[in-house]
C-alpha positions in Angstrom: 116.6 117.3 133.3 120.0 118.9 132.9 121.7 115.6 133.1 119.4 114.1 130.5 120.1 117.0 128.1 123.8 116.6 128.7 123.7 113.0 127.8 121.6 113.8 124.7 124.1 116.5 123.7 127.0 114.1 124.3 125.4 111.4 122.1 124.5 113.9 119.4 128.0 115.3 119.2 129.7 111.9 119.4 127.7 110.6 116.5 127.1 113.7 114.3 130.7 114.8 114.3 132.1 111.5 113.1 133.2 111.0 109.5 131.1 107.9 109.2 127.8 109.8 110.0 128.7 112.7 107.7 129.6 110.3 104.9 126.4 108.2 105.5 124.3 111.4 105.6 125.6 112.6 102.3 126.1 109.3 100.5 122.5 108.9 99.3 122.1 112.4 97.8 125.5 111.9 96.2 124.4 108.6 94.8 121.2 110.1 93.4 123.1 113.0 91.8 125.7 110.6 90.4 122.9 108.4 89.0 121.2 111.4 87.2 124.6 112.3 85.8 125.8 108.8 84.7 122.5 107.3 83.4 122.2 109.5 80.4 125.8 108.8 79.5 125.5 105.1 80.0 122.3 104.8 78.0 123.3 107.3 75.3 122.4 105.9 71.9 123.4 109.0 70.0 126.3 107.3 68.2 124.4 104.1 67.4 123.3 103.7 63.8 121.1 101.1 62.3 122.6 99.7 59.2 122.7 96.6 57.0 121.2 94.8 54.1 117.7 93.2 54.3 116.8 90.4 51.9 113.0 90.2 51.5 111.0 87.4 50.0 107.5 88.8 49.3 105.0 86.4 47.6 102.3 89.1 47.8 104.2 91.5 45.6 102.8 94.5 47.5 104.6 94.6 50.8 108.1 95.2 49.4 107.3 98.6 48.0 105.7 99.6 51.3 108.9 98.5 53.2 111.0 100.5 50.7 108.8 103.5 51.4 108.8 102.9 55.2 112.6 102.9 55.2 112.9 106.1 53.2 114.7 108.7 55.4 111.8 111.1 55.2 109.4 108.4 56.4 111.7 107.5 59.2 111.9 111.1 60.3 108.1 111.4 60.2 107.7 108.3 62.4 110.2 109.7 64.9 108.2 112.9 64.9 105.0 111.0 65.5 106.6 109.0 68.4 107.8 112.3 69.9 104.3 113.8 69.7 102.8 110.7 71.3 105.4 110.8 74.1 104.9 114.5 74.6 101.2 114.1 74.9 101.7 111.4 77.6 104.2 113.5 79.4 102.0 116.5 79.4 99.6 114.8 81.8 102.2 114.5 84.5 104.0 117.8 83.8 103.0 121.1 85.5 102.1 124.0 83.2 105.0 126.3 84.2 107.7 123.8 83.2 105.9 122.1 80.3 107.8 124.0 77.7 111.2 123.0 79.2 110.0 119.5 79.6 109.0 119.3 75.9 112.4 120.7 74.8 114.2 118.2 77.0 112.0 115.3 75.7 112.7 116.3 72.1 116.4 116.3 72.7 116.2 113.0 74.6 114.3 111.5 71.6 117.0 112.7 69.2 119.8 111.3 71.5 118.0 108.1 72.0 117.2 107.4 68.3 120.6 108.5 67.0 121.5 109.1 63.3 119.2 108.1 60.4 119.3 104.4 59.5 121.5 103.2 56.5 119.5 100.2 55.2 119.5 98.6 51.7 116.8 96.2 50.5 117.3 93.2 48.3 114.1 91.7 46.7 114.3 88.0 46.3 112.7 86.4 43.2 109.4 84.5 43.6 111.1 81.2 43.0 113.8 81.8 45.7 114.7 79.0 48.1 114.3 80.5 51.5 116.3 77.7 53.2 119.2 78.2 50.9 119.0 82.0 51.3 119.6 81.6 55.1 123.3 81.0 54.4 123.4 84.6 53.0 123.2 85.9 56.5 126.7 84.5 57.4 128.5 85.6 54.2 131.5 87.8 54.6 131.1 91.3 53.0 133.2 94.4 52.6 130.1 96.6 52.6 127.0 96.6 54.7 126.5 93.6 56.9 123.9 91.0 55.8 121.5 91.6 58.6 118.1 90.1 58.0 116.1 87.7 55.9 112.4 88.6 55.9 109.8 86.2 54.6 106.4 87.7 54.1 103.4 85.3 54.5 101.2 84.9 51.5 98.2 85.9 53.5 99.9 88.8 55.2 97.9 91.4 53.2 94.7 89.7 52.3 93.0 86.7 54.0 92.2 83.7 51.7 88.6 83.6 53.0 86.1 85.6 55.0 86.7 83.8 58.2 90.5 83.3 57.8 93.0 85.3 59.7 95.6 87.5 58.2 99.2 86.3 58.3 102.4 88.0 59.3 106.1 87.4 58.5 109.1 85.3 59.5 112.3 86.9 60.5 115.8 85.4 60.3 118.7 87.5 61.5 122.5 87.4 61.6 124.2 86.3 64.8 124.7 88.8 67.7 122.3 91.3 66.3 121.6 94.3 68.5 118.1 94.6 70.1 117.8 98.1 68.7 118.2 96.6 65.1 115.5 94.1 65.9 113.1 96.7 67.2 113.7 98.8 64.1 113.0 95.9 61.8 109.8 94.9 63.5 108.4 98.4 63.7 109.2 99.0 60.0 107.6 95.7 58.9 104.5 96.5 61.0 104.1 99.8 59.3 104.7 98.4 55.8 102.2 95.5 56.2 99.5 97.8 57.7 100.0 100.2 54.8 99.7 97.4 52.3 96.5 96.1 54.0 94.9 99.5 54.1 95.8 100.2 50.4 94.4 96.8 49.4 91.1 97.8 51.0 91.2 101.2 49.4 91.0 102.9 52.8 92.7 106.0 54.1 95.0 105.2 57.0 95.1 108.8 58.3 91.3 108.8 58.5 91.3 105.4 60.3 93.9 106.6 62.8 92.0 109.8 63.4 88.9 107.8 64.2 90.8 105.6 66.7 92.7 108.4 68.3 91.1 109.7 71.5 93.3 112.2 73.3 93.5 111.8 77.0 93.0 115.1 78.7 94.5 116.0 82.1 92.0 115.7 85.0 91.2 118.6 87.3 90.9 118.2 91.0 88.0 120.1 92.4 88.1 121.0 96.1 85.6 122.9 98.2 87.5 126.2 97.5 89.6 125.8 94.4 90.2 123.8 91.2 93.6 122.7 90.1 95.1 120.5 87.5 95.7 117.0 88.9 99.4 116.1 89.0 99.2 112.3 88.8 103.0 111.8 89.3 102.8 113.5 92.6 99.9 111.3 93.6 102.0 108.2 92.8 105.3 109.2 94.4 104.2 111.2 97.4 103.1 108.3 99.6 106.2 106.3 98.9 108.4 109.4 99.4 106.9 110.1 102.8 107.2 106.5 103.9 110.8 106.4 102.9 111.4 109.5 105.0 109.9 107.8 108.0 111.9 104.6 107.4 115.2 106.5 106.9 114.6 108.7 109.9 113.7 105.8 112.3 116.4 103.4 111.1 119.2 106.1 111.0 118.7 107.1 114.6 117.6 103.7 115.9 120.6 101.9 114.3 123.2 104.4 115.5 121.7 104.3 119.0 121.8 100.5 119.2 125.4 100.3 117.9 126.6 103.1 120.3 124.8 101.4 123.2 126.5 98.1 122.5 129.9 99.8 122.2 129.6 101.7 125.4 128.4 98.6 127.3 131.2 96.4 125.9 133.9 99.0 126.7 132.4 99.5 130.3 131.9 103.2 129.6 128.3 102.7 130.7 129.5 101.9 134.2 131.2 105.3 134.4 128.0 107.0 133.2 125.9 105.2 135.7 128.0 106.6 138.5 126.7 110.1 137.6 123.2 109.5 136.3 120.4 107.0 136.8 119.5 104.3 134.2 116.4 106.1 133.3 118.2 109.4 132.8 120.7 107.6 130.6 118.0 106.0 128.5 116.1 109.3 128.1 119.3 111.2 127.2 120.2 108.6 124.5 116.7 108.6 123.1 116.7 112.4 122.8 120.2 112.5 121.3 119.3 109.9 118.7 116.1 111.6 117.8 118.1 114.7 117.2 120.4 112.8 114.8 117.3 111.5 112.9 115.8 115.0 112.7 119.0 116.3 111.1 118.8 113.5 108.5 115.2 114.1 107.8 115.7 117.8 107.6 118.2 117.3 104.8 116.0 114.9 102.8 112.9 117.0 103.3 114.8 120.1 102.2 116.1 118.3 99.1 112.5 117.1 98.3 111.1 120.6 98.7 113.8 122.0 96.5 113.1 119.5 93.8 109.3 120.2 94.1 110.0 124.0 93.8 112.3 123.4 90.8 109.4 121.6 89.0 106.9 124.2 90.1 104.8 121.7 92.0 105.5 123.0 95.5 102.1 124.7 95.6 100.4 121.3 95.2 101.9 120.0 98.4 99.9 120.6 101.6 102.4 122.0 104.1 100.4 120.4 106.9 101.6 117.1 105.6 105.2 118.0 106.7 103.9 118.8 110.2 102.0 115.5 110.5 105.0 113.6 109.1 107.1 114.9 111.9 104.5 114.0 114.5 104.2 110.4 113.2 108.0 110.2 112.9 108.4 111.1 116.6 105.8 108.5 117.5 107.4 105.8 115.3 110.9 106.6 116.5 110.1 106.5 120.2 108.3 103.2 119.8 110.8 101.4 117.6 113.9 103.3 118.9 113.2 102.6 122.5 112.9 98.9 121.7 116.1 99.0 119.8 117.8 100.8 122.7 116.6 98.0 125.0 118.1 95.4 122.7 121.4 97.3 122.6 121.5 97.3 126.5 120.7 93.6 126.7 123.5 92.3 124.5 127.3 92.6 124.4 128.1 92.4 120.7 126.5 93.7 117.5 126.2 90.1 116.2 124.2 89.2 119.3 121.7 92.0 118.5 120.8 90.7 115.1 118.6 87.8 116.3 116.7 90.0 118.7 116.4 92.8 116.1 115.1 90.7 113.3 111.4 90.6 114.4 111.5 94.3 114.9 112.9 94.9 111.4 110.3 92.5 109.9 107.5 94.5 111.5 108.9 97.7 110.1 108.9 96.1 106.6 105.2 95.3 106.8 104.2 98.8 105.6 106.3 98.3 102.4 104.2 95.3 101.6 101.0 97.3 102.2 102.1 100.4 100.5 100.3 99.8 97.2 97.0 98.5 98.5 96.8 101.3 101.1 97.7 104.1 98.7 95.3 102.8 96.1 92.4 102.3 98.5 93.1 104.4 101.6 89.6 103.9 103.1 89.6 100.1 102.9 89.4 98.0 106.1 93.1 97.0 105.6 94.2 100.6 105.4 92.1 101.7 108.4 93.4 98.8 110.5 97.0 99.5 109.5 96.7 103.1 110.7 95.6 102.1 114.2 97.9 99.1 114.9 101.2 99.9 116.6 104.0 100.1 115.7 103.0 100.3 112.0 100.2 102.9 112.5 102.6 105.8 111.8 103.4 104.4 108.4 99.8 103.4 107.6 98.4 106.8 108.5 101.1 108.7 106.6 100.3 106.6 103.5 96.6 107.4 103.8 97.2 111.1 104.4 99.4 111.4 101.2 96.9 109.5 99.1 94.3 111.0 96.8 91.6 110.3 99.5 93.0 111.5 102.8 91.2 110.3 106.0 89.0 112.5 108.2 90.9 114.4 110.8 89.3 112.5 113.7 90.9 109.3 112.4 94.3 111.1 112.1 94.2 112.4 115.7 92.8 109.0 117.0 95.8 107.4 115.3 98.1 110.0 117.0 96.5 109.1 120.4 97.0 105.4 119.8 100.6 106.2 118.8 101.2 108.2 122.0 99.8 105.3 124.1 102.1 102.9 122.2 105.0 105.2 123.0 104.2 105.0 126.7 103.9 101.3 126.5 107.1 100.8 124.4 109.2 103.1 126.7 107.8 101.3 129.8 108.8 97.9 128.4 112.2 99.2 127.1 112.9 100.8 130.5 112.4 97.4 132.3 114.8 95.6 129.9 117.3 98.5 129.9 117.6 98.7 133.7 118.2 95.0 134.1 120.3 94.3 131.0 122.5 97.3 131.3 125.0 95.7 133.7 124.5 92.1 132.7 127.3 90.4 130.8 127.9 86.9 129.5 125.4 84.9 127.5 123.0 87.2 125.6 119.3 86.9 126.6 116.7 85.6 124.2 113.2 87.0 123.6 111.7 84.8 126.3 114.2 86.0 128.9 113.6 89.6 128.0 109.9 89.2 128.4 110.5 87.6 131.8 112.6 90.7 132.8 109.6 92.9 131.9 107.3 90.8 134.0 109.5 90.6 137.0 111.0 94.1 137.1 
């Protein structure tokens, strides 16, 4: 046992103390931090101003005044305020109570930054006998003032249908070349408001009364358990399963990938022959597995700590069941020893990293299966597909973690049955890997294919 621990310590220090590992361990948090810093700067619309001249041909005679009113600075400010309130109401559903005030302040500032300064728009009303085709040339005229931005043609039936069964019309929009999408969005939203106001006014209706009838606020749901009641945090329900599955994937691939690479390097440099003079192949394999699992545990500890810190900063830490972390570690160990031991066997059987890719591809494809099943399992964790995925090695670790972090966690007898299946799969995977490891460790030359490795397992 001492020799196994020495090998494990040697592998851990050899990998963990390298600049590459430290850089790889920190690169993802650094990239996330950089993304949160740069994205607001890259997508900052604070200096963008909507400006230009709009020529409007309005055969109805009632839409132009509504457009003029809709583009009034006070009307624009009111629409922005209504957009903010609507976004704030939607955000309130996924924002915990303790930080809701901060979230609303941040959302208001984000709205101001996103929308930028008030628009500078001037309207030109074309006469009823204007030639629309001739007026299109106006869009490309040179001007010292505001740019000729848009030619808007209101349909004759945009406000009132010609008959009881006829449909209402809309408008045609012609714009100058290279017009920004933000200008287009502003034009469409302003025209929509103007035409709706004109229709409501023609029918002698009150738009505020109509909108109040159509408005049905969406209240936050409350999760009722046997002991307590708490506000449902829907964002946590959406992101928790994928976050836990990503932790499993990162942990398994980090340790498994470094173990495979180091095994190939030691075999190609003949260091493994020196090691085998002091330890048996099984002691070497066990030590490398323990050393690599320690590497993965360090990586997972970092990301779990960052996740818990983020949850605490948003005051949602109390909504997270701490037992999920315990079960995450159990299923991580199961998944690592199943997949990691097979990756170690591949590393012992080949001489170059390029030779391992062909043998590693089926294993990587199996690991990617849970990513394809993430959405159907998390949405319906008690479906036959979800139940089957939580008991089929080697994806059972991923399947059960997805079910446990969903809104309908499985009964504990299924969890422990999946753990038992996982432990049995660990025994089988280590047994298979040991057969390949012992034979392939000192073999050089042409790399084996999958059929050859299966023959090693059968004959050893």
